[in-house]
N, C-alpha and C positions, 0 to 999 in steps of 0.2 A: 111586289110586296109579299113574298112567300118565305116562309121559314127555310133557312139553309141555302137560299139562292146566292147570296154573296159568298158563302163557303164553296158552293159549286163553281162560281166564276173564278175565285182565286186558286181553286184546285186544278182547273183547266190551264191557267196560266202556269202554274208549277209544273204540271205534266208536259207541257209544250215549251218549256224553258223560256217563258215570258216572265217579266218581273214588274210587279206593281211597285212603283217607287214614291208615289203619293196618292192620297186617297181622301175624298170627303163623302159623306153620306147625309142626305137631307131626307128625313122621314116625314111623310104626311099621312093623313088618315087613310087616303086611297092607294098610295104608292111610295116607293122610295126612289130618290135619284142618286145614283152612285156616279161620282166623278173620279176617274182615275188618270194618273199620269204613268206611263209605261216606258220601259226602255226600247221597245221595238213596236212602234205604231203599226207597221204592216202586219206583223204576226198578230196583234191585238185585234186589228180590223178583221182578220181572217177567223179568228177564234170567235168573235162576236157573231159574224154572219153565219158561220158553220154550226153554231149552237143556239141560234134563234134568240140571241139577246139583243133587243132594240138598242140602238146606240146613235149617238151624234158626235161629230168631232168638232173640237174648238181649239182655236190657238191660245197658247199661254206664253207667258214670258217668265223664264227662271232667272232669278237674280241670287247672286252669292252675297251673303251677309258675313262681315268679318267681326263685327262687334254687337253687343246686345242693343245698342242704341240705333243701329243701322235701319231697322224697320221704320222708325219715325222719319228718318232722312229719306228713305225710298218713297214713303207716302208724301213727304214734302215736295219731293221732286215731281211726283205725278200731279199733285195739286197745283204747282206752278205751271205745269204744262196743260192744266185742265182736262186731265185724263180721269174718267171714272173708273173705279175698280169694282168688278162684278162679283168676283170671288177670289179667295186665297187658299192656297194649298201650302202645307208644311211637308217637306220631304221626310220620308221615313228613313231612307238611305241617303246619306249626305255625300254627294260627289266630292272627291278630294278632301274628305273630312271637314268641310265647311257647312255652315248653316245655309240652307238653300230654301227659298220660298218661290212659288210659282204664282203668277197673277193673271187672271183673266181680266183683260182691259179693253176699253172700246177702241183703241188704236194702238196695236203693238209696236208699230214702226216708230211712232212719235214717243211712246213711252220708253222704248229701248234707247233712243237717242238722248231723252231726258235723263235717264239713269246712267248712261255711259258719260255724259258730260258732268255728272256728279262723282264720277270714278268708280261706279259700280261695275262689276263683271257680269255682263248679261250671258247666260249660258246657251249653247245650242244643243240640239238633240244629240249630237256626238259626245258632248260633255256629260249628258246624263245617262247615256247608254252604257251597258256593261260590257 
């Protein structure tokens, strides 16, 4: 929770040709939690380690939305599958010019199946990388 730390992190990514494609920040009294989705997880891991940024990795599920009402349908599919959503990202850069959200859920495999059965395209790391 220091002034300029997020700027420094994004500058590192830019200098080493890494791209932040989705971001959330949760600010608390004592610290801030920055959650990033990047196009190259291996490069991001190396940058975090080499520059003393504490980090933890989590799986997310990226889903392509074709229409405004699709968010509700995505959430309905997860509800039917009894999958809890822990947090959601909205992509800053949209792969293939479509709206994409990423979800951290309790069971990514079951969630991916539920969404695929509803006709949603679940994206891979390859789909979101540059």
